[in-house]
N, C-alpha and C positions, 0 to 999 in steps of 0.2 A: 028443983031448978030446971028451968026450961032453957034450952039452947036455941038461940036465934041464929038461923042460918042466913048469911048474907050472900046475895048473888054477886058474883064477880063481874064487874063491868069491863068491857073491852074498850080500850081507848081508840076511838075512831077518827081522831084528828090527824091531819096530814101536815107535815112540816114543809112549808113552802120555801124555806130559805135556799136549799140547793137549786130549786127550779128558778128562782129569781136570779141567783148567781149565774146560772147557765144563760139565761136570757140576756143579762147585761154583758156577758162575755161575747155572745153572738153579735149584739149591737155594736160593741166596740170593734170587733173584727170587721164587720161590714163597713163601719165608718173609716177605719184605717185602710182597708183594701180598695175602697171606691176611688175612682178618678174624677177629679173636678175639672171641667173644661172651662176655658175662657169664654165669656159671652161674645158671640159674634155680632158685628155691627149689622144693623137691619138693612137689607137691600131687597128689592122686589125683583126676583129672578125672572128672566124671560121664560115663556112657556112654548113648548114645541108640540107638534101634532103627534109625534111618536112617543112611546113610553120611554121614560128615562131609566137608566140603570141606577140602582140604589147607590147613594154616596157612601164611600168607605170611610168610617169615622176614625180610622187609625191616625195617630199623630206622626206619621212618617212622611208628611208632605208640608210644604210651605203653603200657607193660606194667603192668597192675594184677593183683596176686596176692592172693587171699583164702585164708589158710591155715586148716587144720582148727580151730585154737584161736582163730580170729577175728582174728588179726593181719592187717593190710593192708600190702602192700608196693607202692611205686610205683617202677618201674624199678630194682628190687633194693634199695631203701632202705625200711626199716620206718617207717611213719607212723601216727599215731593217727587215729581217726575225726574227732576235733575239728579237727585240722590238715590233714586230707586235702584239703579244698577249696583252701586256700592253697597246698599243695604242688603241686596240679594246675595252678593258675594260674601258679606260678613255672616249672614244667616246660614249660608251653605257651609262656611268654614266652621261655624259654631256647632251646627247640628249634624252635618253630613248628609242632609236631605237634598237630593237633586231632583225631586219630584215636586210639582206645584199644582195647586188647585185654584182656578180663577173663578170668582163669583162677581158678576157684574150686574148692577141694577139695569133693568130693561130700558130705562130712560138715560143711561150713561152715554156719553159721546163715543161713537165708534172709533174715532181716531185715538182716543186715550186707551181704549181696549187693545188696539193693534200695537200701539207704542209700548204698552206694558208687556205684552206677550213677546215682542221682538227683543226688548231689553232683557227680559228674564232669560230668554234663550241665549242671548249673547254673553250673559254673565254667569253661566254655569248650570242653568236649569236644563235637565235632559228630557224631562217628560212633563207636559202641560195637560191638565184636565180642565174641562169647562163644566161647571155645575149649572144645571137647568132645573126648572120646576117640572115635576112629572105631570103628565096630562090629567086634568081633572082635579088637581090639588089646588085649592084656593082660587079657582078660576072665576074671573069676574067678566068674562066675555060671553 
């Protein structure tokens, strides 16, 4: 009787289940922890000759947008010039933010720009910033 010796095989397969579980947990964590911002209305910012300081993307300011056609938006909602002061007061009361950032289209009427800034200051805004396009960014001149 001859004995047949069998060689022992080593199982070289890798169980990918724990790896997939970890990847899905990371994906869920990133989705839950990310912040989604409101889409801003499109305005063509004026360009200056000096370099602009980077815009601080933190949500601790009111966003005021003056569009080309003269429409004024406060945090993404269209408001009339007559009710703009009341809307600013309500927004400050709701959020506690007394800082504002003004984005005006370069073709917007200057009088509306001044009126918005004066009204905002008169209704509780303590600090106003003006957003401009940095030199060389999207220049068509």
